[in-house]
C-alpha positions as CSV (number, residue, x, y, z in Angstrom):
1,M,-22.3,8.1,14.0
2,I,-23.9,9.6,10.8
3,E,-24.1,13.3,10.8
4,N,-25.2,13.9,7.2
5,K,-27.4,11.7,5.0
6,G,-27.3,13.8,1.9
7,Y,-24.6,11.9,0.1
8,P,-25.1,9.7,-3.0
9,K,-24.2,6.0,-2.9
10,A,-20.8,6.5,-4.5
11,L,-19.9,8.8,-1.6
12,S,-22.0,7.1,1.2
13,S,-19.1,6.7,3.6
14,L,-18.6,10.5,3.6
15,R,-21.9,10.8,5.6
16,H,-19.6,10.2,8.6
17,L,-17.9,13.3,9.8
18,G,-15.0,11.5,11.4
19,F,-14.3,9.7,8.1
20,R,-14.5,13.0,6.2
21,V,-11.9,14.5,8.4
22,F,-9.7,11.4,8.4
23,I,-9.7,11.0,4.7
24,I,-8.6,14.6,4.1
25,G,-5.6,14.2,6.4
26,Q,-4.9,10.8,4.9
27,A,-4.9,12.1,1.4
28,I,-2.2,14.7,2.2
29,S,-0.1,12.2,4.2
30,L,-0.2,9.6,1.4
31,L,0.8,12.3,-1.2
32,G,3.9,12.9,0.9
33,T,4.6,9.1,1.1
34,W,4.6,8.7,-2.6
35,V,6.8,11.8,-3.2
36,Q,9.3,10.4,-0.7
37,G,9.2,6.8,-2.1
38,T,9.7,8.0,-5.7
39,A,12.6,10.2,-4.7
40,Q,14.4,7.7,-2.6
41,R,14.4,5.0,-5.3
42,W,15.8,7.5,-7.9
43,L,18.3,8.7,-5.3
44,V,19.6,5.1,-4.8
45,L,19.9,4.6,-8.5
46,E,21.9,7.8,-8.9
47,L,24.2,6.8,-6.0
48,T,24.8,3.2,-7.0
49,G,23.6,2.7,-10.7
50,S,22.3,-0.7,-9.8
51,S,18.9,-2.3,-9.9
52,F,20.0,-4.7,-7.2
53,H,20.7,-1.9,-4.8
54,V,17.2,-0.5,-5.5
55,G,16.0,-4.0,-4.7
56,I,17.9,-3.9,-1.4
57,L,16.1,-0.7,-0.6
58,G,12.8,-2.3,-1.3
59,A,13.7,-5.3,0.9
60,V,14.8,-3.1,3.8
61,S,11.7,-1.0,3.5
62,G,9.5,-4.1,3.5
63,L,11.2,-6.3,6.1
64,P,9.5,-4.6,9.1
65,V,6.1,-5.2,7.5
66,L,6.9,-8.9,7.4
67,F,8.0,-9.0,11.0
68,F,5.7,-6.5,12.7
69,S,2.4,-6.1,10.8
70,I,0.6,-9.0,12.6
71,M,1.9,-7.6,15.9
72,G,0.6,-4.2,14.8
73,G,-2.8,-5.7,14.2
74,L,-2.7,-7.3,17.6
75,L,-1.8,-3.9,19.2
76,A,-4.6,-2.2,17.3
77,D,-7.1,-4.7,18.8
78,R,-5.7,-4.2,22.3
79,F,-4.8,-0.5,22.6
80,P,-6.5,2.8,21.6
81,K,-6.1,3.0,17.8
82,V,-6.1,6.8,17.5
83,S,-3.5,7.4,20.1
84,F,-1.5,4.5,18.7
85,L,-1.6,6.1,15.2
86,L,-0.7,9.5,16.5
87,L,2.5,8.1,18.1
88,I,3.4,6.3,14.8
89,H,3.0,9.4,12.7
90,T,5.1,11.5,15.1
91,L,8.0,9.1,14.5
92,I,7.4,9.2,10.7
93,F,7.6,13.0,10.8
94,I,10.9,12.8,12.6
95,Q,12.2,10.3,10.1
96,A,11.3,12.5,7.1
97,M,12.9,15.6,8.6
98,A,16.1,13.7,9.2
99,F,16.1,12.4,5.6
100,G,15.6,15.9,4.2
101,F,18.4,17.3,6.3
102,L,20.9,14.7,5.2
103,V,20.1,15.2,1.5
104,Q,20.2,19.0,1.9
105,T,23.6,18.9,3.6
106,H,25.0,16.3,1.1
107,Q,25.6,13.8,3.9
108,I,23.2,11.2,2.5
109,T,24.7,7.8,1.7
110,F,23.3,4.5,0.7
111,S,23.6,3.3,4.3
112,W,21.7,6.3,5.6
113,I,19.0,5.7,3.0
114,L,18.6,2.1,4.1
115,F,18.5,3.0,7.8
116,L,15.8,5.7,7.3
117,A,13.8,3.4,5.0
118,L,13.9,0.8,7.7
119,L,12.5,3.3,10.2
120,L,9.7,4.3,7.9
121,G,8.9,0.6,7.1
122,T,8.8,-0.1,10.8
123,G,6.3,2.7,11.4
124,M,4.1,1.7,8.4
125,S,4.1,-2.0,9.6
126,F,2.2,-0.8,12.7
127,E,0.3,2.0,11.0
128,V,-1.4,0.1,8.2
129,P,-3.4,-2.5,10.1
130,A,-4.5,0.0,12.8
131,R,-5.5,2.5,10.1
132,Q,-7.5,-0.1,8.1
133,S,-9.4,-1.3,11.2
134,L,-10.1,2.4,12.1
135,V,-11.8,2.9,8.8
136,F,-14.4,0.2,9.8
137,D,-14.9,2.0,13.1
138,L,-15.5,5.3,11.4
139,V,-18.0,4.1,8.7
140,G,-19.5,0.8,10.0
141,G,-20.3,-2.4,8.2
142,K,-22.9,-0.9,5.9
143,D,-20.5,1.6,4.3
144,I,-17.2,-0.3,4.6
145,T,-16.9,-1.2,0.9
146,N,-17.4,2.4,-0.1
147,G,-15.1,3.6,2.7
148,I,-12.4,1.3,1.5
149,A,-13.0,2.4,-2.1
150,L,-12.8,6.1,-1.2
151,H,-9.7,5.5,0.9
152,S,-8.2,3.6,-2.1
153,T,-9.2,6.6,-4.3
154,V,-7.3,9.1,-2.2
155,F,-4.4,6.6,-2.0
156,N,-4.3,6.4,-5.7
157,I,-4.7,10.2,-6.3
158,A,-1.5,10.4,-4.2
159,R,0.0,7.5,-6.2
160,F,-0.7,9.5,-9.4
161,C,0.2,13.0,-8.2
162,G,3.1,12.0,-5.9
163,P,5.5,10.6,-8.4
164,A,4.8,13.4,-10.9
165,L,5.4,16.0,-8.1
166,A,8.6,14.2,-7.1
167,G,9.8,14.2,-10.7
168,I,9.2,17.9,-11.0
169,L,11.0,18.6,-7.7
170,M,13.9,16.4,-8.6
171,S,14.3,17.8,-12.1
172,A,14.4,21.3,-10.5
173,G,17.2,20.2,-8.1
174,L,15.0,20.1,-5.1
175,M,15.6,16.5,-3.9
176,A,15.6,17.5,-0.2
177,D,12.2,19.1,-0.5
178,C,10.7,15.7,-1.5
179,F,11.4,14.6,2.1
180,Y,10.5,17.8,3.8
181,F,7.2,17.6,1.9
182,K,6.6,14.2,3.5
183,A,7.3,15.6,7.0
184,T,4.8,18.4,6.4
185,S,2.2,15.9,5.2
186,A,2.6,13.8,8.3
187,L,1.3,16.8,10.3
188,A,-1.9,16.8,8.3
189,I,-2.9,13.3,9.3
190,M,-1.9,14.0,12.9
191,C,-4.3,17.0,13.0
192,S,-7.1,14.7,11.7
193,L,-6.4,12.1,14.3
194,F,-6.4,14.7,17.1
195,F,-9.9,15.8,15.9
196,I,-11.2,12.2,15.9
197,K,-9.6,11.5,19.3
198,K,-11.3,14.6,20.8
199,R,-14.7,14.1,19.2
200,Y,-15.1,10.3,19.1
201,R,-13.6,9.0,22.4
202,S,-15.2,5.6,21.9
203,F,-13.1,5.1,18.7
204,D,-10.0,5.3,20.8
205,E,-11.0,2.4,23.0
206,P,-9.6,-1.1,22.4
207,L,-11.9,-4.1,21.8
208,G,-9.4,-6.9,22.6
209,N,-8.5,-8.5,25.9
210,K,-5.2,-7.2,27.1
211,G,-4.9,-10.1,29.5
212,E,-5.1,-12.7,26.8
213,S,-1.7,-14.2,25.8
214,I,-0.3,-13.4,22.3
215,I,-0.3,-17.1,21.5
216,V,-3.9,-17.5,22.3
217,S,-4.7,-14.3,20.3
218,F,-3.1,-15.7,17.2
219,Q,-4.5,-19.2,17.7
220,E,-8.0,-17.6,17.6
221,L,-7.1,-15.8,14.4
222,F,-5.8,-18.8,12.6
223,Y,-8.7,-21.0,13.7
224,F,-11.0,-18.4,12.3
225,I,-9.2,-18.4,8.9
226,R,-8.9,-22.2,8.8
227,K,-12.7,-22.5,9.0
228,R,-13.1,-20.3,5.9
229,P,-11.2,-21.8,3.0
230,F,-11.9,-19.0,0.5
231,L,-10.4,-16.5,2.9
232,L,-7.3,-18.7,3.2
233,K,-6.9,-19.0,-0.5
234,I,-7.2,-15.2,-0.9
235,L,-4.4,-14.7,1.6
236,L,-2.3,-17.3,-0.2
237,A,-2.8,-15.6,-3.5
238,I,-2.0,-12.2,-1.9
239,M,1.3,-13.7,-0.6
240,A,2.1,-14.7,-4.1
241,F,1.4,-11.2,-5.3
242,G,3.7,-9.8,-2.6
243,I,6.6,-11.9,-3.9
244,M,5.9,-12.1,-7.6
245,L,4.1,-8.9,-8.6
246,L,4.4,-6.0,-6.3
247,P,8.2,-5.8,-6.5
248,Y,7.9,-4.7,-10.1
249,S,8.0,-1.2,-8.7
250,I,11.6,-1.5,-7.7
251,L,12.5,-2.2,-11.3
252,L,10.7,0.9,-12.7
253,P,13.7,3.3,-12.2
254,S,16.1,1.0,-14.2
255,F,13.4,0.1,-16.8
256,G,12.8,3.8,-17.3
257,R,16.4,5.0,-17.4
258,N,18.3,2.0,-18.8
259,I,15.7,0.5,-21.3
260,L,13.6,3.5,-22.3
261,G,16.2,6.2,-21.8
262,L,14.0,8.4,-19.6
263,N,15.1,11.2,-17.3
264,A,13.9,11.8,-13.7
265,K,10.9,13.8,-14.8
266,E,9.7,11.2,-17.4
267,Y,10.3,8.4,-14.8
268,G,8.1,10.3,-12.4
269,F,5.3,10.6,-15.0
270,M,5.6,6.9,-15.9
271,C,5.0,6.0,-12.2
272,A,2.2,8.5,-12.2
273,A,0.5,6.7,-15.1
274,N,0.4,3.6,-12.8
275,G,-1.1,5.7,-10.1
276,L,-3.7,7.2,-12.4
277,G,-4.9,3.8,-13.4
278,A,-5.2,2.8,-9.8
279,L,-7.2,6.0,-9.2
280,F,-9.7,5.1,-11.9
281,G,-9.9,1.6,-10.4
282,A,-10.7,3.0,-7.0
283,I,-13.4,5.4,-8.4
284,F,-14.9,2.4,-10.3
285,V,-15.2,0.5,-7.0
286,A,-16.6,3.5,-5.2
287,I,-19.4,3.8,-7.9
288,F,-20.2,0.2,-8.6
289,G,-19.0,-1.5,-5.3
290,H,-22.5,-1.8,-3.8
291,G,-23.6,-4.6,-6.1
292,G,-22.1,-7.5,-4.1
293,N,-19.6,-8.4,-6.9
294,R,-16.5,-8.5,-4.6
295,K,-15.8,-12.2,-5.1
296,S,-16.2,-12.0,-8.9
297,W,-13.9,-8.9,-9.1
298,W,-11.3,-10.6,-7.0
299,L,-11.3,-13.8,-9.2
300,L,-11.1,-11.8,-12.4
301,G,-8.4,-9.4,-11.1
302,C,-6.1,-12.0,-9.7
303,F,-5.7,-13.4,-13.3
304,L,-5.6,-10.0,-15.2
305,F,-3.1,-8.3,-12.9
306,P,-0.2,-10.5,-13.8
307,L,-1.2,-10.4,-17.5
308,S,-1.1,-6.6,-17.5
309,L,2.4,-6.6,-16.1
310,C,3.6,-9.0,-18.8
311,L,2.3,-6.5,-21.4
312,F,4.1,-3.7,-19.6
313,A,7.4,-5.7,-19.6
314,I,7.4,-6.0,-23.4
315,S,6.5,-2.3,-24.1
316,Q,8.8,-0.6,-26.5
317,S,8.2,3.1,-25.8
318,F,7.4,5.6,-23.0
319,L,3.8,5.8,-24.2
320,E,3.3,2.0,-24.3
321,A,4.8,1.7,-20.9
322,C,2.5,4.4,-19.5
323,I,-0.6,2.7,-21.0
324,F,0.1,-0.7,-19.6
325,L,1.1,0.7,-16.2
326,F,-2.3,2.5,-16.2
327,V,-4.1,-0.8,-17.0
328,S,-2.1,-2.6,-14.3
329,G,-2.9,0.0,-11.7
330,F,-6.6,-0.1,-12.5
331,I,-6.8,-3.9,-12.2
332,M,-4.6,-4.0,-9.1
333,V,-6.8,-1.7,-7.1
334,I,-10.0,-3.5,-8.0
335,T,-8.4,-6.8,-6.9
336,S,-6.9,-5.5,-3.7
337,T,-10.0,-3.5,-2.7
338,S,-12.2,-6.6,-3.3
339,A,-9.9,-8.7,-1.1
340,I,-9.9,-6.2,1.7
341,S,-13.7,-5.8,1.6
342,I,-14.2,-9.6,1.8
343,L,-11.8,-9.9,4.7
344,Q,-13.2,-6.9,6.6
345,I,-16.8,-8.0,6.2
346,E,-16.1,-11.6,7.2
347,A,-14.0,-10.6,10.3
348,K,-15.3,-10.4,13.8
349,D,-14.9,-7.0,15.4
350,K,-12.4,-8.2,17.9
351,L,-10.3,-9.9,15.2
352,R,-10.3,-7.2,12.6
353,G,-7.0,-5.6,13.5
354,R,-5.3,-9.0,13.6
355,L,-6.8,-10.0,10.2
356,M,-5.7,-6.7,8.7
357,G,-2.3,-7.3,10.1
358,L,-2.1,-10.7,8.5
359,F,-3.3,-9.2,5.2
360,T,-0.6,-6.5,5.4
361,T,2.0,-9.1,6.1
362,S,0.8,-11.2,3.1
363,F,0.5,-8.3,0.7
364,M,3.5,-6.1,1.7
365,G,5.5,-8.2,4.1
366,L,6.9,-10.6,1.5
367,F,7.9,-7.6,-0.7
368,P,11.5,-7.7,0.6
369,F,12.1,-11.2,-0.7
370,G,10.6,-10.4,-4.0
371,S,12.6,-7.1,-4.2
372,L,15.9,-8.8,-3.6
373,L,15.1,-11.7,-5.9
374,Q,13.8,-9.6,-8.7
375,G,16.6,-7.1,-8.4
376,K,19.3,-9.8,-8.5
377,I,17.7,-11.7,-11.4
378,A,17.1,-8.4,-13.3
379,D,20.8,-7.7,-13.1
380,E,21.5,-11.2,-14.4
381,I,19.0,-11.9,-17.2
382,G,17.3,-8.5,-17.8
383,I,14.4,-6.5,-16.5
384,R,11.9,-7.4,-19.2
385,Q,12.5,-11.1,-18.7
386,T,12.3,-10.9,-14.9
387,I,8.9,-9.2,-14.9
388,V,7.5,-11.7,-17.5
389,I,8.7,-14.8,-15.5
390,F,7.4,-13.6,-12.2
391,S,4.1,-12.6,-13.6
392,A,3.7,-16.0,-15.3
393,V,4.4,-17.8,-12.0
394,S,1.9,-15.7,-10.2
395,F,-0.8,-16.4,-12.8
396,F,-0.3,-20.2,-12.5
397,I,-0.4,-20.0,-8.7
398,C,-3.9,-18.3,-8.9
399,L,-4.9,-20.9,-11.5
400,I,-4.1,-23.7,-9.1
401,L,-5.8,-22.0,-6.2
402,F,-9.1,-21.0,-7.9
403,T,-9.8,-23.5,-10.7
404,K,-12.1,-25.4,-8.4
405,R,-15.4,-23.9,-7.2
406,N,-15.0,-22.4,-3.8
407,K,-17.5,-21.3,-1.2
408,P,-16.8,-17.9,0.4
């Protein structure tokens, strides 16, 4: 339902009141997520001094996404999305409060960090596909590209501000407050969801058939993808990114501290540079995403993203690292937003949750393997060399997939 038509094209999805309320709560929630994520990686590095242990953290955080995201998409198709999301964010709130308490009372250990990260990863594996399909419900097919772009914008504002805020809090000796901040931010998205649940009851109704077996549900999804080769190749490339490219984030603490000699505050700002680039990328898509260039942006981005990480890997200073992380963030968001838009628009309504679950599994679910692999290899041959090798492999995988002309 559109309540206000007085918005420019770059903000067209904000015509929908439900989306406006949702995006405010989501912005606050995501800020807390990035504060917590930045703090817990630095905390592991301080406790263990090992890139491999940070890699283990990334693996444990991502394993639930691998195992549960497709199921989360199925549940989003079968059960009321808003109520489902409210339950998940309640569990995330409890997890963050427990994390903060253990840090504050000096009872935190590496084992506790892994356990709590596993809980958060489990929650997010169900939350992401349900949230992504809810965006389509809130804005409709006409405004979906802009809705995804604006959602990506707030995500990347949080990605820029969250690490910087975490760096400031950690440098002030307020590590526990990073996790309490996440707990508080979870309440914001819960308030937004309560509003949507009350005002838009139809958005809290499932589209799928509860009586249909899980096997039949997934057979329907895979048949749909098999008939669309370009979508299949996008998902295969996204899988490569999940293993080869995205785990670079777990190497950032060691790259900052051990190679560039940065402190916690500088590390936070280095991560923030990546988020700032991603923010500009999201704004770019919001402004120019109406021209039907999704396929071209995807093809260009899937080659430029690994190249940008290679440049980051050979950077020699804090400033150079920030510049190339900015560029990498910019390209990554244009690439991922284009992929999500293509998949969302091509998907049938009753399959959208499952398709987003498969995308989440491909994009984030393989992160654990990449994290463990890159963390181990970085300890053996060096951080720079590891990022360069994995980026090059990703580049050539895309070259193989997309050298021939494909029909969308």
